[in-house]
N, C-alpha and C positions, 0 to 999 in steps of 0.2 A: 477793723480786726482788733478785738479786745485782747490785751495781754495780761490784765490783772485788775483787781479792784480792791479798794478799801473805803471806809466811810468815816465822815466827820459829822458829829451831831451838834446842832445849834437850835435855838428857839424852842418853843413849846406850844402845844395846842391842847385844850381841854378834852376834846373828843378823841384824840389819838395820843400817841407818844410824842417824842421830840421830833422836830423837823430835822432831816438829815440830807446832806449832800453825799452822793456816791460817785466819786471820780474814777476814771479808768483811762490808762494810756491808749492811744489809738495811732496806728501806723498804716499808711496806704501808699500807693504808687500810681503816678501817671506821667506822661512824657513832659508836660509843662512844669509841674511842681517838682519832679523827681520823687524822691522819698518824701512823703508828706507826714510830718510829725505833729501830734496834737493830743488833746485830752477831751474826753467826753464826760459830762456831768449829768447825773439824774438827781432831781430834788423831789422829796416826798416826805410825808409824815409816817413814822413807824406805825405799823398796824393798819395802814390805809388800804393795802392790797391794790395799789394803783388807781383807787377811786376816790382819794381824798382831795382836799383843796390844794391849790398852789402847786400843781404838778409841773415839773421842769424837766426838759430834755435839751441839753445844749452842748456845743462843742466849739473848739477853736483850734486852728491848724496853721502850721508854717511850712511852706514849700522850700525844701533845702536847696533847690536850684536857684532860689531867689528870683522868681519871675517878676513881671511888671507889677502884679498884685500878689505878693507872697503870703499875706495873711488872709485866711478865710474863716467864716463862722457859720454856725447853724443854731437857732434858738426856737424852741417850741414851749409855750406856756399855756396850760389848760386849767380853767377854773369852772367847777360845777356850778350850776344854777339851781339852788335848792327848790325854788318854786315849781320847777318842771322836772324834778328828779325823784326817783324812788329806787328801791333795791333792784339792781340790775337794769334799771331804766333811766340812766343818767341823761340829763340835758346839760350841755356845757358850752362855753365860749372858748375858742382856741385862737391864739396868736402865733404865727410862724414868721420868722424873719431869717433870711439866708443870703449870704453872698459867698459863693464858692465856685470853683472851676469855671470862671468866666460868666456866671449867670447869677442874677439878682432876683429874688422873689420875696414879697412881703404880703402876708395873707391874714385875714380875720375870718373866722368860720364859726357858725352856730351849729352844734351837733345835738341830735336827739336819738335815743335808742329805746326800743321796746322789746321785751323778751317774754317768752311763754313761762310764767311763774319763775321757778328756780332753775329752769332748763336754759343754760346759757348757749346751747347749741341750736336753739330756734329763736331767731331774733330778726328785727327790722331796724334799719337805721336810715336817717335822712340828714343831710348836711347842706347848709346854704353858705356860700362863700363869696368874698370879694378879694381880689388879689391884684397886685401890680408886679409885672415881671419884665425883664429885659436881658437879652444876651449881649454882653459888652466886650467879650474877648473871644474872637473866633478861633484863636490858636488852640483852645481846649477842645474844639469840636473836630472829630475825625473827618466829617464831611460838611464843611461850612456852608455849602450851597443849600443844605437842608435847613438853614436857619435864617431868620430875619433879625435885625438889630434895633427895631423900634420898641418903645415902651408899649405895653399892653395893659389894659385894665379889664379884668375878666370877672363878670358875674357868673356864678356857677351854682348848680344844684346836683347832688348825688344821692341816689336811692339804692339801698342794698337790702336784699332779702336772703336769709340763710336758713336752711332747714336740714338738720342732720339726724339720721337715725341709724340703726344697725344695718338696714337694707340699702340705704342710699345717702348721698350727700348732694344737696342742691343749693345753688347760689345764683342770684341774678343781680346785675348792676346796670343802672342807667345813669349816665353822666351827661349833663348839658352845660356848655359854656358859651358866653356871648361877650365879645370884645366891645367895650363902650368907650375906649380911649379915642378922643377926637383927633389926636396926632398920628394915628395909624388906621389903616382900613378896617371898617367894621366887618366882622365875620362871626359865624356860629359853628359850633362843633357838637355833634351828638354821637355818643358811643353807647351801644347797647350790647350786653353780654349775658348769656345764661349757660350754665353747665350743670351736668348731673352725672354722678358716678354711681352705678348700680353694682352691688355685690351679688354675683350669680351663685356663688357658694364659697367655701373656705379658700379656694385656690384661684378662682377666676372672677374677673370684674370687667365691666364695660363702661366706658366714659364717653360722653359726647358734649361738645361745646358749640354754641352758635354765637357769632359776632357780627354786628353791623356797625359800620362807622360812616358818618355822613358829614360833610363840611360844605359851607357856602362858598361862593366866589370870593376871591381876595383873601382866602384863609392863609395865615402865615405858614411858611414852609414846614416849620417844626410840628405842625398839627396834621400834616398830610400823611398818606398811607403808602406803604409798599405791600406787595402780596405776602411777604414772609415776616418782616420785622415789625416790632413795636414802633409806634409813632416816635420820632426823635425826641419830643418833649418828655416821653415816658422813660427814655434812657437815663434821665437825671435821677430817677427814683432808686437806682441801684448803683452801689459803689463800683461794681465791675464795669458798667457801661457809662458811667457819669462823665468820664473825660478821656481824651485821646491817649492811647498807649497802654492802658490797663489791659484791654484786649488788643493783641497785636493787630495793627491796621491791615496787614496783608491777609490775616485770617478772614477779616470782613470782606476785603476786596475779592477774594476767590470763593466766597460763600461757605467757608468752613465754619465760621463762628455765627451763631444765631442768637439774637436777643429776643426773647419771647414776648408776645403781646400782639394786639390787633388781629390781623388775619391769620398769622401762624401757618401759612402754606409752606411746609417745611421743605418740599422738593424744589422750591423756586428761589433759594437764596443766591444762586449764581446764574440768574437769568435776567433778561431785560425787565421783568415784572418786579424785581426787587433791587434795581440798580441804585445804590446809595449815592452815586456821584451825580444824580440828576434829581430834579424836584419830583415829589411823589404824586399820588393820585388823590382826587377829592373824595372818593367813596369806595367802600369795599364791603362785601358780604362774604362770610366764610363759615364753613362747618368743619370741625376737627373731631376725629373719633379715635379711640384707642381700645384695643381688646387686650386685657392683661392676662398673662399666663404665668404659672409658677416657675421658679428657678431654684437651684439648690442653695445659693447664697441667701436669697430672700427667706427661704424656709429656716435656715440656721439663725438668721437675725431674729425672726419672730419667736424662736424658742429661747433666745437669750435675754439678758436683762435690759439690753438697749433696744429691743424690738418695738417698743412703743414710740421710739423717737427716730430711729435710723431705718431707712428703707432702700431696697434695691428692686426696682420694678422692671420687669421685662414685658414687652408688648409689641403687637403689630399695630400700625396706624394707617389711617387714610384721611386725606384732607380734600376739600372742594371749596371753590370760591371764585369770585370775579371782582376785578377792579373797574368794571364798566368801561366807558369811553370806547365802545365798539371792540373791546377785547373779548376773547373767548372765555368760557368757563374753564378754570384750571383745576386739574385733578392730580393727586399724587398718592403714593402708597409706599410703605416700607416697614422696617423693624427697628426697635430701639431699646435702650437701657436707660433708666433714670435713677440716679443716686440722690437721695434727699435726706435732709436733717430737719425735723420739725418738732419744736417744743412749744405747744400752744400757750397763749397768755391766759390770764385769769378769766377772760371772757370766752375762752375756747377758740380764739382766732389764731391762725397759723403764724408762727415765727420761725423762720429758717430759710433754707435755700435748696435749690434743685439744680443738678448738673446732668445733662443728657448727652448720650452718644447715639446718633440715629443714622440709619442708612436708608434714605428714600430712593429705592432702586428703580422706581418707575414714575414718570411724569407724563401728562397728556400733551403738554405744549412746550417742548424744548425749543431753545433758540435755534435759528437757522444753522444747519450743518451738524447739529447735535442729535443724540439718539434718545428715544423714549426710555429704553432700558439701558442703564449705565450704572457703574459703581460711583455713587455720590455718597458722601458722608459729611456729617457736621457735628460740632460740639455746641450744645445748646445751653444757654444760661437762663434759668427760670423754667418753671413747669408750663406746659401748654394748656392742660385742662385743670389740674389741681395739684397742690402741694401734698 
C-alpha cells in the first residue's frame, strides 16, 4: 500500500537523463509480522519510460511484532540486452531475490518480447528461468499441510500471447516447470490458460476462460490444485493472500473468501473439492464463463473522468470442470459484481486489482446432506477471466 513518494537523483547516462531512485513508504499487515513497515524503491533513468538500463524494483520491511525473522526484502533488477532488443521488442535478463513471509526465492530469467509494429496491445513474450525456492517458516501459511519445506531448483519456460482489439481481448499462457534439485523429489508442472472477452455491443459482453493444470507424481503440495482456489504457490504473488491473517482465516475455512486462479470453480469453495486443510489434486481442467450486462453505476463511471480506469461489472457466470481421480464433472452458476481499478503500464499490460462479490446459487455436486440450490456467497480477490 503506497502512501506517498518522492525522488532523489544521482548518476547520469548519455542516452537518458539522470538515474533516479524513487522511494515510497509501504505498510501491510499479516498475523505473524503484525503491521509490516517498509520502503519500496524504484530505480530508473529519467526519460526511459521503464525500458532503460539498470531497472530496479526493491523493498525492505520490518515486522512490528518482531517474529523470528523480522526483516524481509524483495529485489528485482532488469537489464536489457541490446543485441536482441528493438523498439517495443525488448530482450532482457532479470534477477529476482526475495526472502519474506517465510518463503525464500532466488531467480534468474531471460525475457524476450515481440509486438506488432507500434501496437503494444498485440504481442508475444517468452521467458526462460531458473530458480531456487524454499518455504522455511510454516507459521506464515494459513494451511501448512499444503506446503513442503525442501529446497527446489526449478527450470521454467513461460509463453504468452496477447491480442487486443475493439471487438475482443484474447490472451493465452503456457507455463512449464521442472524440479531438478536432487535433494527433493523430481516433479513437473504444466499450466495452460486461454481467455477471450467479446464485446457484443456497447452494453453487453461475453467472456470465456479455459484452464488445464497437470502435475506429475511426487509434486510438492504447494503446486497441487483445488477445484476453486489458485495453487498455494500462486498465493505468494498477491499481498492480500501472501501470508496468514491478511484475509481472515475463518473466511477461507467457510468458503467465503476466494483467491482467484487455476480452476476457479466458484461454487465449490466450501466443499470437499476445495478443502484447504488437506492436500490438493494432481490435475484439473476447467471452463469459466461470464455474461456481462449493464448496471447504472457502471454507466455513470463510464461517463465520468475515471471511466477509463475504474469499473463495476455486473454479470451472470457459469463454471465447469473436473479434478479427475474418479470425481464427477463439477458445474456451478450464479451472479456477481466485480469492482476493479486498472491503470495499464507503458506496454498496455494491466496494473491494478479486482474485488468480486458473487452468489453461486446452484452447484451440481454439493457435499452430502447439502442442497444443489442454496444461498452461497463469496468475496473474491482477483479477477476470474480478465481485469
